C-alpha positions as CSV (number, residue, x, y, z in Angstrom):
1,M,0.5,1.0,54.1
2,Q,-3.1,1.9,52.8
3,T,-1.8,5.5,52.5
4,V,1.1,4.4,50.4
5,L,-1.1,2.4,48.2
6,T,-3.6,5.2,47.8
7,V,-0.8,7.5,46.7
8,L,0.4,4.7,44.4
9,V,-2.9,4.1,42.7
10,A,-3.3,7.9,42.3
11,A,0.0,8.2,40.6
12,A,-0.6,5.3,38.3
13,M,-4.1,6.9,37.3
14,L,-2.4,10.2,36.7
15,A,0.2,8.5,34.6
16,T,-2.4,6.6,32.6
17,L,-4.2,10.0,31.9
18,G,-0.9,11.7,31.0
19,V,-0.1,9.0,28.4
20,L,-3.7,9.1,27.2
21,I,-3.5,12.8,26.6
22,A,0.0,12.7,25.1
23,G,-1.4,10.0,22.6
24,M,-4.3,12.0,21.7
25,I,-2.2,15.2,21.0
26,G,0.2,13.1,18.9
27,M,-2.7,11.6,16.9
28,A,-4.1,15.2,16.4
29,R,-0.8,16.4,15.1
30,G,-0.4,13.5,12.7
31,A,2.4,11.8,14.4
32,D,3.9,8.5,13.0
33,G,2.2,5.1,14.0
34,G,5.3,3.8,16.0
35,A,5.1,6.6,18.6
36,S,1.3,6.1,18.8
37,Q,1.7,2.4,19.4
38,K,4.4,2.9,22.0
39,L,2.3,5.3,23.9
40,M,-0.6,2.8,23.6
41,R,1.5,0.2,25.3
42,Y,2.4,2.4,28.1
43,R,-1.1,3.3,28.6
44,V,-2.0,-0.4,29.1
45,L,0.8,-0.9,31.3
46,F,-0.1,1.8,33.5
47,Q,-3.7,0.8,33.6
48,F,-2.7,-2.7,34.6
49,V,-0.5,-1.3,37.5
50,A,-3.4,0.8,38.6
51,L,-5.7,-2.1,38.7
52,V,-3.4,-4.3,40.5
53,L,-2.6,-1.6,43.1
54,F,-6.3,-0.8,43.4
55,G,-7.0,-4.5,44.2
56,L,-4.3,-4.6,46.8
57,L,-5.8,-1.6,48.4
58,L,-9.2,-3.1,48.4
59,L,-7.8,-6.3,50.0
60,L,-6.0,-4.3,52.7
61,M,-9.2,-2.4,53.5
62,R,-11.3,-5.5,54.2
């Protein structure tokens, strides 16, 4: 179970990083505000998922 959660936490962190980089590239290119807002929402969602999974992992490791 810990291995699965570790992999899921890593995947959520990588997804957060990917969305963050995509948002930065979009801002540098001058993309419209709607796409930027959508990417920001996804980033916040992935950060929340990563934190929840990380918390569960810490509880299991106790």
